[in-house]
C-alpha positions as CSV (number, residue, x, y, z in Angstrom):
1,X,22.1,12.0,28.2
2,X,22.6,15.8,27.9
3,X,20.3,18.2,26.3
4,X,22.6,19.4,24.0
5,X,23.6,15.8,22.6
6,X,19.9,15.0,22.5
7,X,19.2,17.6,20.4
8,X,22.1,16.9,18.2
9,X,21.0,13.6,18.1
10,X,17.3,14.9,16.8
11,X,19.2,17.1,14.4
12,X,21.1,13.9,12.3
13,X,17.6,12.5,12.3
14,X,15.9,15.2,10.6
15,X,18.8,15.3,8.3
16,X,18.5,11.8,7.6
17,X,14.6,12.4,6.8
18,X,15.2,14.9,4.6
19,X,17.8,12.9,2.4
20,X,15.4,10.2,2.6
21,X,12.9,12.2,1.2
22,X,15.1,13.4,-1.5
23,X,15.9,9.8,-2.7
24,X,12.3,9.2,-3.0
25,X,11.6,12.0,-5.3
26,X,14.3,10.7,-7.3
27,X,13.0,7.5,-7.6
28,X,9.5,9.0,-8.7
29,X,10.7,10.8,-11.2
30,X,12.8,8.0,-12.9
31,X,10.1,5.6,-12.3
32,X,7.4,8.1,-13.7
33,X,9.3,8.6,-17.1
34,X,10.3,5.2,-17.3
35,X,6.5,4.5,-17.1
36,X,6.0,7.0,-19.5
37,X,8.1,5.4,-22.3
38,X,7.2,1.9,-21.9
39,X,3.2,2.9,-21.5
40,X,2.8,1.3,-17.9
41,X,0.0,2.2,-17.0
42,X,-0.1,-0.2,-13.9
43,X,3.1,1.4,-12.4
44,X,1.7,5.1,-13.2
45,X,-1.3,4.3,-11.3
46,X,1.0,3.0,-8.3
47,X,3.0,6.1,-8.3
48,X,-0.5,8.5,-8.0
49,X,-1.8,6.2,-5.6
50,X,1.8,6.6,-3.2
51,X,1.9,10.2,-3.8
52,X,0.5,11.0,-0.1
53,X,3.2,8.9,1.4
54,X,5.5,11.9,0.6
55,X,2.7,14.4,1.6
56,X,3.0,12.8,4.8
57,X,6.8,12.5,5.1
58,X,7.0,16.4,4.4
59,X,4.4,17.3,7.3
60,X,6.5,14.8,9.4
61,X,9.6,16.7,8.7
62,X,7.6,19.9,9.4
63,X,6.3,19.1,12.2
64,X,9.7,17.9,14.1
65,X,11.3,20.7,12.9
66,X,8.7,22.9,14.4
67,X,8.4,21.3,17.9
68,X,12.8,21.0,18.0
69,X,12.5,25.1,17.5
70,X,9.9,25.5,19.7
71,X,11.3,23.2,22.9
72,X,15.0,24.3,22.2
73,X,14.8,27.9,20.7
74,X,18.0,27.5,18.7
75,X,19.9,30.4,17.4
76,X,22.4,31.0,15.0
77,X,23.4,27.5,12.6
78,X,21.2,25.4,14.4
79,X,18.0,27.7,13.8
80,X,19.1,27.6,10.1
81,X,19.6,23.7,9.9
82,X,15.9,23.4,11.3
83,X,14.5,26.1,8.5
84,X,16.5,25.1,5.8
85,X,15.0,21.4,6.9
86,X,11.6,22.8,6.4
87,X,12.0,24.6,3.3
88,X,14.0,21.8,1.2
89,X,11.3,19.4,2.4
90,X,8.8,21.4,1.1
91,X,10.5,21.6,-2.5
92,X,11.0,17.8,-2.1
93,X,7.1,17.5,-1.9
94,X,6.6,19.7,-4.8
95,X,8.8,17.9,-7.0
96,X,7.2,14.3,-6.1
97,X,4.2,16.1,-7.3
98,X,5.7,16.6,-10.6
99,X,6.8,13.1,-10.9
100,X,2.6,11.9,-10.1
101,X,2.0,14.4,-12.7
102,X,4.1,12.6,-15.4
103,X,2.6,9.6,-14.2
104,X,-1.3,11.0,-15.1
105,X,0.2,12.1,-18.6
106,X,0.8,8.6,-18.7
107,X,-2.5,7.1,-17.9
108,X,-3.8,10.1,-20.3
109,X,-1.9,8.6,-23.4
110,X,-2.9,5.2,-22.7
111,X,-1.0,1.9,-23.8
112,X,-2.0,2.6,-27.7
113,X,-1.1,6.3,-28.3
114,X,-0.1,7.1,-31.7
115,X,3.1,9.1,-31.0
116,X,6.7,8.4,-29.8
117,X,7.8,9.8,-26.7
118,X,10.5,12.4,-27.3
119,X,14.2,10.9,-26.6
120,X,15.1,14.0,-25.1
121,X,12.9,13.8,-21.9
122,X,14.9,10.7,-20.7
123,X,17.5,12.9,-21.2
124,X,16.0,16.0,-19.1
125,X,15.3,13.3,-16.5
126,X,18.8,12.0,-16.0
127,X,19.9,15.3,-15.5
128,X,17.1,16.3,-13.2
129,X,18.3,13.1,-11.5
130,X,21.7,14.1,-11.3
131,X,20.7,17.3,-9.6
132,X,19.0,15.5,-6.8
133,X,22.6,13.6,-5.8
134,X,24.5,16.8,-6.0
135,X,21.5,18.7,-3.8
136,X,21.8,15.5,-1.2
137,X,25.3,15.7,-1.1
138,X,25.8,19.7,-0.7
139,X,23.1,19.4,2.2
140,X,24.5,16.4,3.9
141,X,27.8,18.1,3.7
142,X,26.7,21.7,4.0
143,X,28.9,22.2,1.1
144,X,28.4,25.4,-0.7
145,X,30.3,24.5,-3.9
146,X,27.2,21.8,-4.7
147,X,24.9,24.3,-4.6
148,X,26.5,26.1,-7.5
149,X,27.0,23.0,-9.5
150,X,23.0,22.6,-9.5
151,X,22.6,26.2,-10.8
152,X,24.8,24.7,-14.0
153,X,23.2,21.5,-14.0
154,X,19.9,23.4,-14.2
155,X,20.9,25.4,-17.4
156,X,21.6,22.3,-19.2
157,X,17.7,20.8,-18.6
158,X,16.6,24.2,-19.5
159,X,18.5,23.8,-22.4
160,X,16.9,20.6,-23.4
161,X,13.5,22.0,-22.7
162,X,13.8,24.2,-25.3
163,X,15.0,21.7,-27.5
164,X,11.7,19.4,-26.7
165,X,9.4,22.5,-26.9
166,X,10.6,23.3,-30.5
167,X,10.3,19.9,-31.6
168,X,7.1,19.3,-30.6
169,X,5.7,22.6,-31.8
170,X,7.2,21.5,-35.1
171,X,5.2,17.7,-34.9
172,X,1.9,19.6,-33.6
173,X,1.8,21.7,-37.0
174,X,2.3,18.6,-39.2
175,X,0.0,16.3,-36.9
176,X,-2.8,18.4,-35.7
177,X,-5.0,15.4,-35.3
178,X,-2.4,14.2,-32.5
179,X,-2.0,17.3,-30.5
180,X,-3.6,16.1,-27.4
181,X,-1.1,13.3,-27.2
182,X,2.1,15.6,-28.2
183,X,1.0,17.8,-25.5
184,X,0.7,15.5,-23.0
185,X,4.7,14.7,-24.1
186,X,5.0,18.6,-23.6
187,X,3.7,18.8,-20.1
188,X,5.7,16.0,-19.2
189,X,8.8,18.1,-20.2
190,X,7.7,21.1,-18.6
191,X,7.2,19.0,-15.4
192,X,10.8,17.7,-15.4
193,X,12.0,21.6,-15.8
194,X,10.0,22.4,-12.8
195,X,11.6,19.7,-11.1
196,X,15.0,20.9,-11.5
197,X,13.9,24.2,-10.6
198,X,13.1,22.9,-7.5
199,X,16.5,21.7,-7.0
200,X,18.0,25.2,-7.6
201,X,15.9,26.2,-4.5
202,X,17.2,23.5,-2.5
203,X,20.6,25.2,-4.0
204,X,19.8,28.4,-2.3
205,X,18.4,26.8,1.1
206,X,21.9,25.5,1.2
207,X,23.4,28.6,0.6
208,X,21.6,29.9,3.4
209,X,22.1,27.5,5.7
210,X,25.9,27.7,5.2
211,X,26.3,31.4,4.8
212,X,23.1,33.1,6.9
213,X,22.0,34.8,3.5
214,X,19.6,34.4,0.8
215,X,20.7,33.8,-2.9
216,X,19.2,33.5,-6.0
217,X,20.8,30.9,-8.0
218,X,18.7,31.8,-11.4
219,X,20.2,35.4,-11.6
């Protein structure tokens, strides 16, 4: 096997690992939000216990990319592919952390809390999950059109977050005795909003990968 062919296979394997981590983060978010609505403390605890898995996957991706840079000394598009893998895996690991934080909020609320979880939180989650699919396709195909879609979807998540925040502030004013519970759902909405923000970062990494120039999708 030629050195170039071996390097290409390593690049492809690295891409598959990044895409696998993206799928993991999507599952963490959807599962944590389901656990929140269902007061499923067992599932919430499992999400927290499994967080180290995603940290280890990110570290493996980073180590693999750095070894490839050191051994192969790639330039141009190949170097950008390796840098993008490192940057994207970092965002994905942080996204998994936000899912873990939602699970922690679920444990705090317990299985007998006095409030209903705001229905728009699920809508936020569904939009964020769709963003993961968009980001994965953009990364896999090295297609910047998907990156631009992420900015549009992020605006929608921000809009929903604004609605949730407004409603929860009003609920807090009328139910001061329940503020600690209401704030946990507010935190959850914030975690999803941050999850989506990381996906715009991934969109920027895709743009860098393809164009070789840094962009700010939040402008």
